[in-house]
N, C-alpha and C positions, 0 to 999 in steps of 0.2 A: 356445398356438399352435394354428393351426386346419389345416384340411386342405389347404387352397390352400399354405399355408407348407412342408407336409409334402411335396407334390407338387414345388414348388419345388426342396427339399433334395434329393430323388430324381432330378429329371431333372438339377441340376448335377452330382451325384456319377456320374450316367451319362455325362455329356457330359466330364467331366475325365478319368474313367478310361479312357472311348473313346480320348480325344486321348494319353493316356499307352500305352494298349496299342499304338498304330499305332507310337509310336516305341520301343517297348522289346523289338522283336522279336529283338535280335542278343545280349541278355542273358538265359541261360534262366532263372534266379530271378525275375527282375523280369517276365520275360513271364508266366512262369507265374501269379505273384501278380497282375499287373494283368489278366490274363485272368479269375481267380478273383474277383476284386474287380468287374470289368465284368458277368460272370455274375449277381453279388449284386445289383448295382445295378439291372440290368435286369429282374429278378424283383421286386425292391423297387418300382420302378416301376408293373411291371403291377399287382401287389397294391393299391397304393395307389390306383391309377386305378380298379380293380375296386372297391375300398371306396366312393371317390366316386360311382360309379354307381348302387352300392347305397343310397349314402345319398339320392341325387336321386331315385331311385325311389320309397323311402319318403317323401320327402318332397311329391312331386308327384303320384303315382299313388294312394300309399295314404295319403290325407290324413287320413280317420278311422280308420284302423287302429291297432294296437298299437304303441306307440312303443318301442323298445330302449333303455333307459336304458344311459348313457356309449358311444352307439355308436360315436364317433369314437376314444374310447380303445381301446377293444377292438379296433377296426379298425388302429388304430396299432400296436399291440403284435404283432398278428397279421403285417401287412403287414411289419414290420421285423425279425421274430424267425425267422419260418419259412424265409426265404431263406438263412438262415444253416445250417441242415440239410439243405437240399438241395445247398448248395454242399459242404458238407464230405462230403456222401454221394459226390458226384461227383469231388472233388477229392482223397480219400484213397485210392483205390486206387492211383492213378498219375497224378503230377503233370505227367508229361510228354505226358499226354493234350490238355494246354493249350498248349504250345508247338509253332508252326511257322516257316516261314520266311517266311511270308506276312502272318500276322495273327495275335496272340495273343488265341485265343478257343478254347472247348470244342469238341474234335473228336468222339474218340472214349469218350464218357462211357458207363457202365452204364445 
């Protein structure tokens, strides 16, 4: 699996959870869950795109420089696992910070 398909998976997850978050504002539990998943996929998409930018920089600008072995694997692990801890840190104190009448997203996070 290359970095392009990982970006595709992250973006598709973001789009799908965005649609679910729009339609789930009436159910409190589903709204909080969809908002947490939305925040997770947003962070994953951001980190995967940042990893792709770093990879392009290393390939195009630093042509003769040091090569990081297994860079895509390391970037994938960091990009998909780091947002779990960020979302749990924000979601754990009070899940009602993710619930609103207008849209399901994080509002008053620590």
